[in-house]
MITORMI-718644 format. One record per residue: x, y, z of N, C-alpha, C in turn; residue in one letter. Coordinates in nm, 4 decimals. Layout:
# residues N
       n.xx       n.yy       n.zz      ca.xx      ca.yy      ca.zz       c.xx       c.yy       c.zz   residu
          X          Y          Z          X          Y          Z          X          Y          Z        a
...
# end
This chain:
# residues 142
       n.xx       n.yy       n.zz      ca.xx      ca.yy      ca.zz       c.xx       c.yy       c.zz   residu
     0.1143    -0.1432    -0.0376     0.0142    -0.0025     0.0014     0.1023     0.0944     0.0053        m
     0.0589     0.2070    -0.0332     0.1100     0.3494    -0.0630     0.1131     0.4425    -0.0080        s
     0.2318     0.5172     0.0580     0.2029     0.5994     0.1618     0.0866     0.7146     0.1363        e
     0.0097     0.7757     0.0665    -0.1017     0.8154     0.0590    -0.2476     0.7187     0.0395        t
    -0.1865     0.5906     0.0295    -0.3000     0.5016     0.1004    -0.3036     0.4606     0.1973        q
    -0.2257     0.5009     0.2945    -0.2380     0.4183     0.4397    -0.3503     0.4654     0.5242        q
    -0.3670     0.3607     0.6101    -0.4758     0.3707     0.6856    -0.4422     0.4096     0.8389        q
    -0.5449     0.4609     0.9083    -0.4720     0.5423     1.0508    -0.4353     0.4360     1.1295        p
    -0.3558     0.4325     1.2100    -0.2911     0.3211     1.3076    -0.4018     0.2970     1.3709        s
    -0.4326     0.1819     1.4297    -0.5247     0.0636     1.5363    -0.5103     0.1903     1.6326        a
    -0.3696     0.2335     1.6707    -0.3772     0.3195     1.8542    -0.4380     0.4399     1.8208        e
    -0.4527     0.5017     1.6930    -0.5290     0.6320     1.6645    -0.6928     0.6134     1.6629        l
    -0.6867     0.4974     1.6169    -0.8551     0.4283     1.5826    -0.9076     0.4267     1.7189        r
    -0.8379     0.3706     1.8316    -0.9026     0.3305     1.9469    -0.9467     0.4646     1.9766        a
    -0.9231     0.5853     1.9817    -0.9387     0.7168     2.0183    -1.0925     0.7415     2.0167        l
    -1.1677     0.6919     1.9131    -1.2705     0.6573     1.8278    -1.3829     0.6464     1.9725        d
    -1.3483     0.6219     2.0757    -1.4231     0.6165     2.1763    -1.4692     0.7666     2.2461        r
    -1.3196     0.8800     2.2315    -1.3960     1.0276     2.2362    -1.4482     1.1323     2.1693        l
    -1.4990     1.0797     2.0391    -1.6006     1.1212     2.0010    -1.7377     1.1457     2.0358        v
    -1.7167     1.2958     2.0188    -1.9112     1.3537     2.0783    -1.8078     1.4613     2.1565        g
    -1.9368     1.5008     2.2161    -1.9646     1.6273     2.3225    -1.9133     1.5571     2.4621        t
    -1.8157     1.6181     2.5599    -1.8176     1.5673     2.6574    -1.7878     1.7184     2.7525        w
    -1.8848     1.6931     2.8710    -1.9010     1.7950     2.9546    -1.7676     1.7736     3.0746        k
    -1.6952     1.8595     3.1263    -1.6320     1.8728     3.1786    -1.5529     1.9157     3.2753        v
    -1.5873     1.8295     3.4157    -1.5516     1.8774     3.5750    -1.4185     1.8984     3.6270        t
    -1.4102     1.9447     3.7483    -1.2943     1.9410     3.8048    -1.1969     2.0186     3.8188        g
    -1.0785     2.0305     3.7560    -1.0072     2.1143     3.7748    -1.0381     2.2430     3.6913        g
    -1.0557     2.1838     3.5530    -1.1055     2.2369     3.4870    -1.2666     2.2772     3.4000        a
    -1.3404     2.3504     3.3899    -1.4680     2.3132     3.3347    -1.4957     2.3787     3.2419        e
    -1.6093     2.3082     3.1655    -1.6757     2.3749     3.0223    -1.7018     2.2772     2.9833        g
    -1.6447     2.2069     2.8332    -1.6886     2.1111     2.7420    -1.5737     2.0925     2.6336        t
    -1.5997     1.9601     2.6199    -1.4641     1.9657     2.5105    -1.5123     1.8741     2.3857        v
    -1.5167     1.8862     2.2695    -1.6137     1.8167     2.1493    -1.4568     1.7613     2.0522        r
    -1.4920     1.6125     2.0464    -1.3673     1.5291     1.9460    -1.4720     1.5086     1.8163        y
    -1.4050     1.5160     1.7041    -1.4314     1.4845     1.5693    -1.3331     1.4466     1.4785        a
    -1.3778     1.3501     1.4364    -1.2680     1.2680     1.3091    -1.2761     1.4238     1.2228        w
    -1.1373     1.4521     1.1735    -1.0827     1.5021     1.0400    -1.1414     1.4244     0.9421        m
    -1.1910     1.4812     0.8095    -1.2307     1.3800     0.6832    -1.0917     1.3084     0.6564        p
    -1.1609     1.1681     0.6333    -0.9991     1.0057     0.6214    -0.9398     1.0075     0.7391        g
    -0.9760     1.0186     0.8365    -0.9341     0.9375     0.9761    -0.8391     0.9406     0.9890        g
    -0.7646     1.0257     0.9271    -0.5875     1.0688     1.0183    -0.5832     1.1545     1.1070        h
    -0.7011     1.2419     1.1428    -0.6753     1.3033     1.2663    -0.7741     1.3381     1.3138        f
    -0.7761     1.3582     1.4693    -0.8932     1.3371     1.5453    -0.8889     1.4764     1.5942        l
    -0.9902     1.6082     1.6159    -0.9932     1.7156     1.6319    -1.0780     1.7591     1.7513        l
    -0.9797     1.8438     1.8672    -1.0691     1.8137     1.9243    -1.0650     1.9712     2.0087        q
    -1.2146     2.0247     2.0186    -1.2558     2.1493     2.0351    -1.2800     2.1430     2.1508        h
    -1.1726     2.2756     2.2529    -1.1948     2.3616     2.3866    -1.2582     2.4471     2.4076        v
    -1.3181     2.4279     2.5443    -1.4011     2.5301     2.5491    -1.4159     2.5299     2.6831        d
    -1.3242     2.5524     2.7992    -1.3282     2.5582     2.9723    -1.2995     2.6981     2.9904        l
    -1.3161     2.6721     3.1270    -1.2611     2.7756     3.2003    -1.1751     2.6919     3.3521        s
    -1.0843     2.7460     3.3654    -0.9448     2.7365     3.4424    -0.8924     2.8374     3.5478        q
    -0.9003     2.7808     3.6700    -0.8761     2.9071     3.7725    -0.9010     3.0343     3.7414        f
    -1.0374     3.0266     3.6915    -1.1019     3.1748     3.6475    -1.1279     3.2509     3.5277        g
    -0.9784     3.1512     3.4429    -0.9545     3.2215     3.3159    -1.0318     3.1415     3.2255        e
    -1.0607     3.2360     3.0952    -1.1123     3.0546     2.9427    -0.9551     3.0370     2.8845        p
    -1.0095     2.9172     2.8589    -0.8979     2.8115     2.8777    -0.9867     2.7444     2.6812        v
    -0.9714     2.8028     2.5754    -1.0346     2.8017     2.4082    -0.9183     2.8160     2.3432        t
    -0.9704     2.6632     2.2624    -0.8543     2.6242     2.1610    -0.8950     2.4911     2.0483        g
    -0.7735     2.4410     2.0102    -0.8019     2.3419     1.9280    -0.7240     2.2457     1.9093        m
    -0.7537     2.1209     1.9355    -0.6488     2.0018     1.9302    -0.6117     1.9116     1.8039        e
    -0.5000     1.8791     1.7402    -0.5192     1.8119     1.6563    -0.4137     1.6702     1.6449        v
    -0.4988     1.5881     1.6513    -0.4531     1.4209     1.7434    -0.4159     1.3312     1.6320        i
    -0.2944     1.2963     1.6117    -0.2531     1.1749     1.5050    -0.1357     1.1295     1.4856        g
    -0.0904     1.0281     1.4224     0.0416     0.9329     1.3999     0.1415     1.1078     1.2736        n
     0.2602     1.1222     1.3808     0.3233     1.2268     1.2282     0.3603     1.1398     1.1569        l
     0.3924     1.2253     1.0312     0.4403     1.1895     0.9047     0.5134     1.3171     0.8532        r
     0.6153     1.3366     0.8816     0.6550     1.4364     0.8175     0.7065     1.3961     0.6272        p
     0.6951     1.5120     0.6295     0.7409     1.4970     0.4904     0.8608     1.3590     0.3849        f
     0.8642     1.2827     0.3266     0.9424     1.1980     0.2804     0.9715     1.1429     0.4051        g
     0.8866     1.0956     0.5208     0.9834     1.0047     0.5936     0.8188     0.9250     0.6498        e
     0.8459     0.7536     0.7337     0.7529     0.6735     0.7198     0.6803     0.7830     0.8512        p
     0.5483     0.6903     0.9162     0.4512     0.7434     0.9714     0.5517     0.7065     1.1394        t
     0.5064     0.7721     1.2000     0.5509     0.7902     1.3622     0.4324     0.7020     1.4337        g
     0.4728     0.5937     1.5381     0.4199     0.5126     1.6049     0.3374     0.5550     1.7046        t
     0.4192     0.6635     1.7640     0.3003     0.7358     1.8645     0.1933     0.8034     1.8240        d
     0.0776     0.8302     1.9219    -0.0055     0.9413     1.8876     0.0066     1.0129     1.9575        v
     0.0300     1.1558     1.8154     0.1047     1.2541     1.8781    -0.0385     1.3523     1.8414        m
    -0.0745     1.5108     1.9373    -0.0900     1.6203     1.9341    -0.0177     1.7438     1.9838        s
    -0.1110     1.8502     1.9057    -0.0412     1.9908     1.9305    -0.1558     2.0354     1.9739        r
    -0.1977     2.1213     2.0373    -0.2772     2.2323     2.1305    -0.2437     2.3502     2.0833        y
    -0.3369     2.4302     2.0187    -0.3228     2.5570     1.9645    -0.4237     2.6073     2.0841        y
    -0.4097     2.7540     2.1394    -0.5009     2.8015     2.2313    -0.5078     2.9481     2.1601        d
    -0.6576     3.0149     2.2185    -0.6685     3.1522     2.1650    -0.5888     3.2554     2.2254        s
    -0.4670     3.2552     2.3141    -0.3464     3.3532     2.3375    -0.2715     3.3065     2.2727        v
    -0.2080     3.2662     2.1759    -0.1362     3.2199     2.0861    -0.0292     3.0822     2.1637        g
    -0.0176     3.0248     2.2545     0.0220     2.9072     2.3403    -0.0108     2.7350     2.2427        n
     0.1196     2.7046     2.1987     0.1119     2.5643     2.1523     0.1280     2.4366     2.2624        t
     0.0960     2.2806     2.3355     0.1643     2.2641     2.3425     0.1456     2.0903     2.3192        f
     0.2179     2.0521     2.3114     0.1955     1.8824     2.2466     0.1708     1.7918     2.3486        d
     0.1355     1.6655     2.3065     0.0961     1.5445     2.3514     0.1331     1.4430     2.3163        y
     0.1345     1.3048     2.3772     0.1138     1.2293     2.3340    -0.0012     1.0969     2.4052        v
    -0.0601     1.0154     2.3395    -0.2263     1.0057     2.3662    -0.1954     0.8629     2.3607        y
    -0.2379     0.7738     2.4835    -0.2386     0.6213     2.4590    -0.3416     0.6040     2.5199        e
    -0.3746     0.5028     2.4660    -0.5378     0.4176     2.5298    -0.5096     0.2774     2.5176        l
    -0.4697     0.2103     2.6199    -0.4951     0.0924     2.6740    -0.5942     0.0221     2.7056        t
    -0.7035    -0.0650     2.6839    -0.8036    -0.1033     2.7233    -0.8779     0.0485     2.7700        g
    -0.9105     0.0652     2.8677    -1.0231     0.1312     2.9219    -0.9503     0.2722     2.9839        d
    -0.8293     0.2547     3.0038    -0.7330     0.3556     3.0492    -0.6574     0.4222     2.9497        t
    -0.6816     0.5931     2.9564    -0.6448     0.6937     2.8921    -0.5067     0.7541     2.9252        l
    -0.4482     0.7526     2.8643    -0.2968     0.8518     2.9361    -0.2239     0.9337     2.8429        i
    -0.2068     1.0674     2.8710    -0.2040     1.1800     2.7664    -0.1071     1.2765     2.8330        i
     0.0088     1.2470     2.7560     0.1234     1.2140     2.8266     0.1995     1.4162     2.7920        w
     0.1838     1.4809     2.8663     0.1950     1.6709     2.7958     0.3738     1.6154     2.8084        a
     0.3777     1.6916     2.6590     0.5526     1.6907     2.6188     0.5529     1.5380     2.5662        g
     0.6674     1.4839     2.6413     0.7489     1.3318     2.5472     0.6556     1.2149     2.5903        a
     0.6408     1.1202     2.5859     0.5816     0.9869     2.6340     0.6697     0.9308     2.7239        k
     0.6383     0.9633     2.8661     0.6831     0.8720     3.0303     0.7622     1.0174     3.0801        g
     0.7316     1.1276     3.0598     0.7611     1.2451     3.1162     0.6726     1.2694     3.2382        g
     0.7064     1.3359     3.3300     0.6596     1.3916     3.4279     0.5084     1.4409     3.4830        p
     0.4668     1.4901     3.3594     0.3408     1.5410     3.3349     0.2186     1.4637     3.2566        a
     0.0973     1.4060     3.3135     0.0511     1.3134     3.2479    -0.0943     1.3494     3.3196        y
    -0.2088     1.2909     3.2214    -0.3230     1.3022     3.2955    -0.3617     1.1410     3.2479        y
    -0.4345     1.0775     3.3116    -0.4510     0.9593     3.3496    -0.6078     0.8998     3.4006        k
    -0.6772     0.8673     3.2927    -0.8265     0.8566     3.3557    -0.8759     0.7227     3.3052        g
    -0.9863     0.6559     3.3286    -1.0598     0.5519     3.2834    -1.1983     0.5356     3.2612        t
    -1.2037     0.4930     3.1848    -1.3448     0.4849     3.1052    -1.4187     0.3940     3.2004        f
    -1.5692     0.4201     3.1969    -1.6552     0.4003     3.2658    -1.6912     0.2701     3.1640        s
    -1.7529     0.1593     3.2287    -1.8105     0.0126     3.1396    -1.8800     0.0473     3.0498        a
    -2.0033     0.1828     3.0691    -2.0555     0.2075     2.9301    -2.0477     0.3154     2.8368        d
    -1.9135     0.3846     2.8503    -1.7697     0.4349     2.7717    -1.8719     0.6183     2.8329        g
    -2.0178     0.6034     2.8898    -2.0275     0.7719     2.9308    -1.9651     0.8578     3.0575        a
    -1.8277     0.8369     3.0875    -1.7696     0.8856     3.1443    -1.5853     0.8676     3.1356        t
    -1.5368     0.9332     3.1660    -1.3865     0.9318     3.1967    -1.3338     1.0010     3.3376        v
    -1.3028     0.9890     3.4337    -1.2505     0.9910     3.5399    -1.1004     0.9796     3.5983        t
    -1.0324     1.0671     3.5944    -0.8264     1.0721     3.6360    -0.8574     1.1774     3.6933        g
    -0.6875     1.1992     3.6813    -0.6266     1.3208     3.7618    -0.4999     1.3542     3.6674        e
    -0.4962     1.4940     3.6680    -0.3594     1.5159     3.5838    -0.2803     1.5590     3.7026        w
    -0.1287     1.4895     3.6789    -0.0424     1.4904     3.7196     0.0985     1.6038     3.7084        t
     0.1455     1.6573     3.7667     0.2513     1.7651     3.7027     0.3452     1.7549     3.8240        y
     0.4463     1.7662     3.7708     0.5760     1.7826     3.8951     0.6156     1.8109     3.9536        p
     0.6732     1.7799     4.0915     0.6635     1.8618     4.2203     0.5046     1.8330     4.3251        g
     0.4276     1.7721     4.2707     0.3039     1.7262     4.3107     0.1881     1.7534     4.2963        g
     0.2178     1.8877     4.1783     0.1000     1.9442     4.1579    -0.0348     1.8882     4.0713        g
    -0.1159     1.9115     4.0484    -0.2138     1.8488     3.9473    -0.3433     1.8640     4.0276        g
    -0.4555     1.8044     3.9460    -0.6041     1.7964     3.9510    -0.6905     1.7037     3.9203        y
    -0.7717     1.6314     3.9975    -0.8733     1.5616     3.9297    -0.9867     1.6266     3.8010        s
    -1.0117     1.5368     3.7139    -1.0648     1.5503     3.6384    -1.2005     1.4673     3.5715        s
    -1.2922     1.5092     3.5218    -1.3905     1.3950     3.4919    -1.4455     1.4651     3.3376        a
    -1.5088     1.3422     3.2593    -1.5429     1.3893     3.1761    -1.7065     1.3342     3.1498        m
    -1.7816     1.4227     3.1259    -1.9378     1.2930     3.1274    -1.9947     1.3021     2.9841        t
    -2.0300     1.2501     2.9143    -2.0780     1.1804     2.7457    -2.2325     1.3598     2.7290        r
    -2.2009     1.4427     2.7174    -2.3460     1.5390     2.6356    -2.4239     1.5234     2.6313        a
# end
């Protein structure tokens, strides 16, 4: 199969469980919405949250990196763009019902670890930051 006909990775397709609109509670409050970009190679997240009294609005593009002329990467990477000009990189891992979102490099000290409920209607977990910081977070299907 040629590079242009390549199918999305199984690791990326596993994130189909996120598709839809979610109400977020915990350290950040509001809604997030996940939808596939046509072709299914990228999952888009639209973010409309409030954290520490400040708006957190942006968009994230999630997928396997495939730089020009290179093979597709194995990790599911993302870049988040917010309304004030920041960008943040993440790595997504979904194994069984456990979702890990690494902030920065996979295996780093900042990450989210959450668990899907049996019916897939909620994800509950916690963001962990270096030095013991972090907060609990839950998403419920809207």
